[in-house]
KOLDOLUM-200945 format. One record per residue: x, z, y of N, C-alpha, C in turn. Coordinates in steps of 0.1 Angstrom, whole numbers, plus 5000, padded with zeros to 4 digits. Example, Ala and Ser with C-alpha at 12.3 -4.5 7.8 and 13.67 -1.06 7.14 Angstrom:
513250784943512350784955513250784967/512850714978513750714989512950795000/
// end
This chain:
485948514949485248654945484448624933/484248744924483548744914482648854917/481548864909480749004908479448934923/478549084922477549044935477849094947/478049034957478249054969477149054978/476649164982475449174993475849165007/474549115013474749085030474349265035/474649315048474149395052472549455049/471949375050470449415046470249405033/471349375024470849435009470749305004/470749175008470849045000471649024992/471448954978472948904972473248784977/474248774980474848624985475148544978/474948414980474948324969477048274972/477248164962478548114964478948104978/478248024986478747964999478848105006/477848185004478148315014479248395010/479548394996480948494992481948425001/481948294998483048215003483148255018/482148225028481948255040482648435044/481948525040482548655037483748665035/484548595025486048615024486548565032/486148425039487048355051487248455063/486248525066486048615078487148715076/487148785060488048865058489648825059/489648705056491048655056491448615070/490748585077490748525092491148705100/490548785098490648925105491948975099/492348955085494049015080494748935089/494848815092495348725099495548785114/494748805119494548845133495248955134/495049075122495649175124497249225123/497849085121499249065122499649045136/498849015142499748995156498749045168/497549135164497049155177496649335171/496549395179496049565179494849565174/494649665162493249685157492349685167/492349775177491349815187491149655193/492149565196491849435204491149365197/490849365184490249245175488749275178/487949135184486549155186486049075175/484449105173483949025162483948845168/483448825181483548695185484448625181/485948675179487148625179487448585165/487048685157487148675144486148545136/484948565142483848455137484448315144/485248285155485548165161486348105148/487648215151488648165140488348115127/487048165121486648135109485747995110/485647975121484547855123483047885121/482848015122481148015123480848125134/479848195134479348245145479648405140/479248485155479148665152477748675146/476748615147475448635137475948645122/476848545118477248545107478148625102/479048685108479948795107478848925105/477948925114477149065111476249055102/476148945090475348915082475849015067/477449025069478049075060478749195064/479149225077479849345081479049425093/479149535092477949625106479149595118/480449575116481449575128482549545124/483749565134485049495128485549605117/485049745121485849835112485449885101/484049815099483449775085484349635077/484549575081485349455077486949525074/487249605083488749615080488849735069/487949785068487649895056487449835041/487049705044486749625030487949555027/488649525038490349485034490949565027/490749695036491549825028490949875018/489749865014489449864997490349784988/490349664994491049564981492349604981/493149604992494649654992494849784982/493949854984494250014977493949944961/493049854961492949804946494049764937/494849684947496249614946497149714940/497249814948498349914947498649964934/497949954923498049964909499549914907/499749814914500849754906502149884913/502049924918503250064921503450134907/502150144903502150234886502350154877/502350024878502449934865504249934864/504949904875506249904875507050004866/506350094865506950224858506550244846/505550204841504950204826506150124815/506450264808507650264796508950234799/509050254811510550264818511350374813/512450354811513550474810514350504825/514550634824515450674840516650754829/517250694818518350714816519350644815/520850674822521750544819521250424829/521850324825521750204835520450184836/519550164824518150154824517750224836/518050364837517450414849517550384862/518850334864519150274876518550154880/517950064871517149944869515849974873/515350074866513750124871513950184885/514850264891514850294905514650164914/515550084909515949944919514449894919/513949854909512649774905511649864915/511250004909510450064917510250024935/511450044936511850044952511349924957/512049834948511449674952510149644953/509249694947508049654942507049754954/507649874957507049954969507349874984/508549864988508949764997507849654998/508049574987507449444988506049454992/505349544984503849584987503949624999/504449725006504449745018504549665032/505349565030505749475037504549335038/503949345025502849205026501649285029/501449395032500349465039500549545046/501549535056502049595068500949605079/500249515083499249515093498049625089/497649605079496449665073496749815070/497949845063498549955062498650055075/499049955088499050045099497850085105/496850015101495250035105495050185096/495350155082494850285076495750395080/496750415084497650535087497150555101/496750485111496050495123494750585120/493750515113492550595110492950715102/493350735095494050865089494650975097/495350915108495951025117494951045126/493750985127493051015138491651085132/491951125119490851215109489751155102/489750995102488750955095488850965080/487951005074488151065062487850915051/487450835056487650695047488750625050/489550615059490850585058491950675051/491250795054492750925047492350915031/490950915027490950865013491550745010/491550635014492250515009493950525011/494450615023495950635020496250685011/495750825007495850894994495850804982/494750714983494750634969495750554968/496250484975497550414978499050484973/498950604980500150674977500350734966/498850764960498850804945499150714935/499350574937499650464928500750484927/501850534935503050584934503450714931/502850784934503250944933502850984918/501650944914501450974899502350954889/502650844889503350784877505250844881/505250884890506550954894506751064888/505451114891505251284888505051274871/504751164866504851184851506251154845/507051084851508251074848509251174849/509151254860510051384862509451474852/507851484847507351584839507951544823/508151424821508851374808510351424807/511051374816512551414816512651554814/511551634826511851804816511151854805/510351794798510151804784511651784774/512051684779513151664770514451714776/514351794786515351914790516051844800/516151724805517051654813516851674826/515851724831515851814843515151934844/515552004857515552164854514052174857/513652284851512352284848511752374857/512652434869512052494879511452384892/511952264889511652164897510352134897/509452104910508152054909508151944909/507351854901507651704897506451674909/505451724914504251674923505151664937/505851774938506451794955507751704954/508451674947509551574945509051454947/508051374938507451264937506651224951/506251314956505351334969506451284981/507351364977508451374990509151224991/509251184982509851054976508950924982/507650924979506750834983506750834998/506550975005506350975019507350925025/508750935019509850905024509850735025/509450685013509450535013508550445024/507450545022506750485034506550485047/507650605051507950625065509250495066/510050505055510850405063510250225063/509650205054508950095058508350085070/507550185076507150175088508050145099/509250185095510550175107511450085103/511149975096512149885093513049835106/511949815118512649735127513649845134/513349975133514450065138515450075131/515650045119517050035112517549915114/517149825116517549695121518549725135/517449775143518249805155519649905154/519850015142520850075139521650015132/521749875128522749785121522449795106/521449815102521249855090520349745082/520949665074520249545069519149585055/518449505055517149535044517849515029/519349475030519749445018520949555014/520849625024521749765026520849885020/519649875025518549985024517949955010/517449885006517049884993517649964985/519149944982519950004971520150164973/520150204987520250324994518850394987/517850334992516650394987516550414974/517050344963516850344949517550444945/518950464951519650584947519150724952/518550744961517650854965516750844955/515850784952514750784942515250834929/516250774926516950834911517550954910/518150974922518651124925517351214924/516151204930515051284932514451304918/514251174911513651204897514351244888/515751184885516451264874517551394878/517851404891518851524893520151464892/520551324893521951284890522151144897/522951144897523850984904523250864896/523150754897522850664889524150624881/523550554869525050484861524650354863/525850284870525650144876526650044868/
// end
């Protein structure tokens, strides 16, 4: 970690303190992959990190505070969802490749962060504004560049001007996030992820361009 990291009481943590703090976050992240968020206790996180609850409380007020820290880090990493669309074309075969790359990046990001994303969704659904703000930030990383792509195509006369770019991009991103949260359900329906990705890419391409992709 770089930059100043402070303890709960405002002191600046040294290098060892920063390492301990990050280890606690890493252990909590790992535990969230196998345990419901509500079942994770401070003593369990501390034990897994090889330290004490007192040390945990030096850096975080409670488990929820640590979860929010992990979510903040993840939200910052969601910028990759914007970067994959920078300078990309949506025309011809290049457009089909753009749609595929965007879907691949989106699904990979969601799969990598599945556990913490579930906690963020839960908090947002329960009305916690902190989690709702983080969820919006993550979704915006994808909706904003998609909206820009549609507006650019409209300006060139390639997309109907009556289309609302923000509505289309928002619907596409919510669709993708919904699909990624139900991957096990698709498996029970006999849908392999290898078949799901190109299907989603085709839907994204159609939504952005209004046309079937040129393969």
